[in-house]
C-alpha positions in Angstrom: -32.7 -23.9 -23.2 -32.6 -24.0 -27.1 -30.6 -26.9 -28.5 -27.8 -26.8 -31.0 -29.0 -27.7 -34.5 -27.2 -29.0 -37.6 -27.1 -25.6 -39.3 -25.1 -24.3 -36.3 -22.2 -26.6 -37.2 -19.5 -26.5 -39.9 -19.9 -29.9 -41.6 -17.6 -29.2 -44.6 -15.0 -32.0 -45.0 -16.3 -33.7 -41.9 -17.5 -37.2 -41.3 -21.0 -36.6 -39.9 -22.7 -39.3 -38.0 -26.5 -38.9 -38.2 -28.8 -41.0 -36.0 -32.0 -41.2 -38.1 -35.2 -43.1 -37.5 -35.7 -45.5 -40.4 -37.8 -47.9 -38.3 -40.3 -48.3 -41.2 -42.7 -51.2 -41.9 -41.0 -53.8 -44.2 -42.4 -57.0 -45.5 -40.6 -59.2 -47.9 -38.1 -56.4 -48.6 -40.9 -54.0 -49.5 -41.3 -50.8 -47.5 -45.0 -50.2 -46.6 -44.7 -46.5 -45.5 -41.6 -44.3 -46.2 -42.7 -41.3 -44.1 -39.8 -41.6 -41.7 -37.3 -41.8 -44.6 -38.8 -38.7 -46.2 -38.8 -36.9 -42.8 -35.0 -37.4 -42.5 -34.2 -36.0 -45.9 -33.8 -32.3 -45.0 -31.0 -33.0 -42.5 -29.2 -35.5 -44.8 -29.5 -33.1 -47.7 -28.1 -30.2 -45.6 -25.0 -32.2 -44.6 -24.2 -33.3 -48.2 -25.0 -29.9 -49.7 -22.5 -28.3 -47.3 -19.7 -30.7 -48.1 -20.1 -33.2 -45.3 -20.0 -37.0 -45.5 -23.3 -38.4 -44.1 -22.9 -41.6 -42.1 -26.3 -42.9 -41.1 -27.3 -45.1 -38.2 -30.8 -46.5 -37.5 -32.5 -49.3 -35.8 -35.3 -51.4 -37.5 -37.7 -53.5 -35.4 -36.6 -55.8 -32.6 -33.9 -58.4 -33.2 -34.1 -61.6 -31.2 -32.9 -64.3 -33.5 -30.8 -64.7 -36.7 -34.0 -65.2 -38.6 -35.1 -61.7 -37.7 -32.0 -60.3 -39.4 -33.1 -61.5 -42.8 -36.3 -59.5 -42.6 -34.9 -56.5 -40.7 -31.9 -55.6 -42.8 -31.8 -51.9 -43.8 -30.7 -52.7 -47.3 -34.2 -51.9 -48.8 -34.1 -48.6 -46.9 -30.8 -47.7 -48.6 -32.4 -48.3 -52.0 -35.4 -46.1 -51.2 -33.2 -43.4 -49.7 -31.1 -43.4 -52.9 -34.2 -42.8 -54.9 -35.4 -40.0 -52.6 -32.0 -38.2 -52.7 -31.5 -39.0 -56.4 -27.9 -40.1 -55.7 -26.1 -43.3 -54.7 -26.3 -44.5 -51.1 -23.6 -46.9 -50.0 -25.1 -49.7 -47.9 -22.7 -51.5 -45.5 -24.1 -54.8 -44.3 -22.4 -54.6 -40.9 -22.2 -51.9 -38.2 -18.8 -52.7 -36.8 -15.4 -53.7 -38.1 -13.0 -53.2 -40.9 -15.5 -53.4 -43.8 -17.4 -50.5 -42.2 -14.3 -48.5 -41.4 -12.8 -48.9 -44.9 -16.1 -47.8 -46.4 -16.3 -44.7 -44.3 -12.6 -43.9 -44.9 -13.2 -44.1 -48.6 -16.1 -41.7 -48.6 -16.0 -38.4 -50.6 -17.5 -35.1 -49.5 -21.2 -35.0 -50.3 -21.6 -38.8 -50.2 -24.0 -40.9 -48.1 -23.5 -44.2 -46.3 -26.0 -46.3 -44.4 -24.7 -48.9 -42.0 -26.6 -52.0 -41.0 -29.4 -52.0 -38.4 -27.9 -51.0 -35.1 -30.0 -53.6 -33.3 -28.0 -56.4 -34.9 -25.8 -55.6 -31.9 -28.5 -56.9 -29.6 -27.6 -60.6 -30.4 -24.5 -62.6 -31.4 -22.2 -61.1 -28.8 -21.0 -61.7 -25.3 -22.3 -58.4 -23.9 -26.1 -58.8 -24.0 -28.1 -56.1 -25.8 -25.3 -53.7 -26.6 -27.4 -51.2 -28.5 -30.6 -51.3 -26.4 -28.7 -51.4 -23.1 -26.5 -48.5 -24.2 -23.1 -50.3 -23.9 -20.6 -47.4 -23.5 -17.9 -49.2 -25.5 -20.3 -49.5 -28.5 -21.2 -45.8 -28.2 -17.5 -45.0 -28.1 -16.8 -47.2 -31.1 -19.5 -45.6 -33.2 -18.4 -42.1 -32.1 -14.9 -42.9 -33.2 -16.1 -43.3 -36.8 -17.1 -39.6 -37.2 -16.1 -36.0 -36.4 -19.6 -34.7 -35.6 -22.9 -36.2 -34.3 -26.4 -35.2 -35.3 -29.4 -36.8 -33.6 -32.4 -36.6 -35.8 -34.3 -39.6 -34.5 -37.1 -38.3 -32.3 -38.9 -41.6 -32.4 -36.2 -43.1 -30.2 -35.5 -40.0 -28.1 -37.3 -41.6 -25.1 -34.7 -44.4 -25.1 -31.1 -44.2 -23.9 -29.4 -46.4 -26.6 -25.8 -46.7 -27.7 -26.7 -45.1 -31.1 -28.1 -41.9 -29.6 -27.1 -41.3 -26.0 -24.0 -43.5 -26.2 -22.6 -41.7 -29.2 -23.5 -38.3 -27.8 -21.8 -39.0 -24.4 -18.6 -40.2 -26.2 -18.6 -37.2 -28.5 -19.0 -34.7 -25.6 -16.1 -36.5 -23.8 -14.0 -35.7 -26.8 -15.0 -32.1 -26.6 -17.3 -32.3 -29.6 -20.7 -30.6 -29.9 -23.8 -32.8 -30.4 -26.6 -31.2 -32.5 -30.2 -31.9 -33.3 -31.3 -32.5 -36.9 -34.1 -30.5 -38.5 -36.7 -33.1 -37.7 -35.7 -33.3 -34.1 -35.8 -29.5 -33.9 -39.3 -29.5 -35.4 -40.6 -32.1 -32.9 -39.1 -30.2 -29.9 -40.5 -26.9 -31.2 -44.1 -28.0 -31.8 -44.6 -30.6 -29.0 -42.6 -28.4 -26.6 -44.6 -25.3 -27.4 -47.9 -27.2 -27.2 -47.2 -28.3 -23.7 -45.2 -25.3 -22.3 -46.5 -22.3 -24.2 -49.8 -23.1 -26.1 -52.1 -20.6 -27.5 -55.5 -21.0 -25.8 -58.0 -22.5 -26.0 -55.8 -25.6 -25.9 -57.6 -28.9 -26.5 -56.0 -32.4 -26.1 -57.6 -35.4 -27.7 -56.4 -38.7 -26.3 -57.6 -42.1 -27.6 -56.4 -45.7 -27.5 -57.2 -48.8 -25.6 -55.8 -48.4 -22.1 -55.9 -45.7 -19.4 -52.6 -47.1 -18.1 -50.9 -46.1 -21.4 -52.1 -42.5 -21.2 -52.6 -41.8 -17.5 -49.4 -39.7 -17.1 -50.3 -37.7 -20.3 -53.9 -37.1 -19.1 -52.7 -36.0 -15.7 -50.1 -33.6 -17.1 -52.3 -32.1 -19.7 -55.1 -31.4 -17.3 -52.9 -28.7 -15.8 -52.2 -27.3 -19.2 -55.2 -27.7 -21.5 -58.6 -26.1 -21.4 -60.3 -29.4 -22.4 -59.1 -33.0 -22.6 -61.2 -35.2 -24.9 -61.0 -38.9 -24.1 -62.1 -41.5 -26.7 -61.2 -45.1 -27.6 -61.2 -48.1 -25.3 -60.0 -46.2 -22.2 -63.4 -44.4 -22.2 -65.1 -47.3 -20.6 -62.8 -47.4 -17.5 -64.0 -43.8 -17.0 -67.6 -44.9 -17.6 -67.2 -47.6 -14.9 -65.8 -44.9 -12.6 -68.9 -42.8 -13.2 -71.3 -45.7 -12.7 -72.3 -45.9 -16.4 -72.9 -49.5 -17.5 -70.3 -50.7 -19.9 -71.6 -54.2 -21.0 -68.7 -56.2 -22.3 -66.6 -53.2 -23.2 -62.9 -53.0 -22.5 -62.2 -52.0 -19.0 -59.1 -51.9 -16.7 -60.7 -52.8 -13.3 -57.5 -52.0 -11.4 -57.6 -48.4 -12.8 -61.2 -47.5 -12.0 -60.2 -45.7 -8.7 -57.6 -43.8 -10.6 -60.1 -42.8 -13.2 -62.4 -41.6 -10.4 -59.6 -39.4 -9.0 -59.0 -37.9 -12.5 -62.7 -37.2 -13.0 -62.7 -35.4 -9.6 -59.6 -33.4 -10.4 -60.6 -32.5 -14.0 -64.1 -31.2 -13.4 -65.6 -29.9 -16.7 -62.2 -30.1 -18.4 -62.7 -33.8 -19.1 -64.9 -34.5 -22.1 -66.1 -38.1 -22.6 -68.3 -39.6 -25.4 -72.1 -39.5 -24.7 -73.0 -42.3 -27.2 -71.2 -45.3 -28.7 -71.3 -47.7 -31.6 -71.9 -51.1 -30.0 -71.9 -54.7 -31.2 -72.2 -58.1 -29.7 -68.8 -59.3 -31.0 -65.4 -57.8 -31.7 -66.1 -58.3 -35.4 -66.5 -56.0 -38.4 -69.2 -58.0 -39.9 -71.8 -58.3 -37.1 -74.7 -55.8 -36.8 -74.0 -52.6 -34.8 -76.0 -49.8 -33.4 -75.6 -46.3 -31.8 -76.6 -46.2 -28.1 -76.6 -43.3 -25.7 -75.6 -43.6 -22.1 -75.5 -47.1 -20.6 -74.2 -49.9 -22.9 -76.6 -52.9 -22.9 -75.5 -56.2 -21.4 -74.0 -58.5 -24.0 -72.7 -55.5 -26.1 -69.3 -53.9 -26.3 -68.5 -50.4 -27.5 -66.2 -50.2 -30.5 -66.4 -46.5 -31.6 -67.8 -43.2 -30.6 -71.3 -42.3 -31.8 -72.7 -39.4 -33.9 -73.6 -37.2 -30.9 -70.1 -37.6 -29.5 -68.5 -36.7 -32.8 -70.7 -33.5 -32.9 -69.8 -32.7 -29.2 -66.1 -33.2 -29.8 -66.2 -31.0 -32.9 -68.0 -28.3 -30.9 -65.2 -28.3 -28.3 -62.6 -28.2 -31.1 -64.1 -25.5 -33.3 -62.6 -22.5 -31.4 -59.3 -24.2 -30.4 -56.0 -22.4 -31.1 -53.8 -25.4 -30.2 -54.8 -29.1 -30.6 -52.8 -32.2 -29.8 -54.2 -35.5 -30.8 -52.8 -38.9 -30.0 -54.8 -42.2 -30.3 -57.9 -43.5 -32.1 -61.5 -42.9 -31.1 -62.5 -46.6 -31.8 -61.3 -49.8 -33.4 -59.8 -47.9 -36.3 -58.5 -51.0 -38.1 -62.1 -52.2 -38.7 -63.9 -50.1 -41.3 -67.3 -50.1 -39.4 -65.6 -48.6 -36.3 -63.3 -46.1 -38.0 -65.8 -43.3 -38.4 -65.1 -41.5 -35.1 -61.3 -41.4 -35.8 -61.8 -40.3 -39.4 -64.3 -37.6 -38.6 -62.0 -36.1 -35.9 -59.1 -36.2 -38.4 -61.3 -34.5 -41.1 -62.4 -31.8 -38.7 -58.9 -31.0 -37.6 -58.1 -30.3 -41.3 -60.6 -27.5 -41.3 -59.0 -25.6 -38.3 -57.0 -23.2 -40.3 -56.4 -20.8 -37.4 -55.0 -23.4 -35.0 -51.8 -25.2 -34.4 -52.7 -28.9 -34.9 -50.3 -31.6 -33.9 -51.0 -35.3 -34.5 -49.0 -38.3 -33.1 -49.5 -42.0 -32.7 -49.8 -44.7 -35.4 -53.6 -44.8 -35.9 -54.1 -41.1 -35.7 -51.4 -40.5 -38.2 -52.8 -43.2 -40.5 -56.3 -41.5 -40.3 -55.0 -38.1 -41.4 -53.1 -39.7 -44.2 -56.0 -41.8 -45.3 -58.1 -38.6 -45.4 -55.4 -36.7 -47.3 -55.5 -33.9 -44.8 -51.9 -34.2 -43.6 -50.8 -31.1 -45.4 -53.5 -29.1 -43.7 -52.2 -29.9 -40.2 -49.3 -28.1 -38.6 -47.2 -31.1 -37.6 -47.4 -34.9 -37.7 -45.1 -36.3 -35.1 -42.8 -39.2 -36.1 -42.6 -40.4 -32.5 -45.1 -42.7 -30.8 -43.8 -43.4 -27.4 -41.5 -40.4 -27.5 -44.3 -38.0 -28.3 -46.4 -39.4 -25.4 -43.6 -39.1 -22.9 -42.8 -35.6 -24.1 -46.5 -34.7 -23.7 -46.3 -36.2 -20.2 -43.6 -33.6 -19.4 -40.8 -36.1 -19.1 -37.2 -35.4 -19.9 -36.2 -37.5 -22.9 -32.7 -38.9 -22.7 -32.1 -38.5 -26.5 -32.9 -34.8 -26.3 -31.1 -34.2 -23.0 -27.9 -35.5 -24.6 -27.9 -32.8 -27.4 -25.7 -29.8 -26.7 -27.4 -26.6 -25.7 -26.8 -23.5 -27.9 
């Protein structure tokens, strides 16, 4: 069922609550990557261009102590957002109470307000983690501040929090519609189509450290994809399941039997590396070498090798749909980033395919290479995109009204 989107609503003269995902890296008040702010602009711009008052809510990081609040205030985000919109953004340093209510009531049509980090509600109260535990009273309170609710925060769609599901539930109880923003619509469209209605050949590339993090995704995609390429640290649990020596490489011993069952189920759909870049230490500055097959005793695999890169590219060259989530090696170390970067570079050459990238390291790789604009979609959701690819119903999406 298609979801209601912001352009289906009449926002003129309305106070429009918009749940955005401004969970950006901030250090010392400086934003390291503003991609999520930029991604939210079309929805915010639509609301203010059509005479609505945009009232923004977002979380930032995890708040455990009062010290965390100093570093995790959304004030620097308001400054950056103001620059991006080329208009003032009112920042309110609280997310509850008279100061916030007065600021909202004083808004003019076409104006923008950002309230303080929703996760400030996770401490300094008598109710536990009100935001993260979806306290219904908090959802009702935030819903009372607006006339309409737009959820544009795909990055938190896999969590039922007060600022997404809580507000949506309270709005629906008042007879109001809940709509998706343009970013949420785009995520649902591309990730949903990739899983439910892909053009074939459909190739999934899954990397990262642990089989346990991706087991549900691998299992689900094996029934959908023509090939599933596996790289990164979880490769070596599959190696162990196949009886290939892994040296000191990362392995989840309690998942070896599970890996065996996946190998049996997958047949030739599962594509593993055939060679690896290995070293004696988890260190960027020690000598490394490319070895095929068994990994020698005393060595650990830290990236895929040249033959594996060529094999993976051969599998990908005719693909019509590609979903990539997770690095091929220890991407943060320059000597073990080549596998990840080469895959990213190759995806940028697939002009006749729908190419979707998700996950922090995969996204960083395509940005580093400057090929982001050559890909169809870069997902803003880490855990959310994984759970969506796993075929799970995401509470943040389920709470949006159907058309």
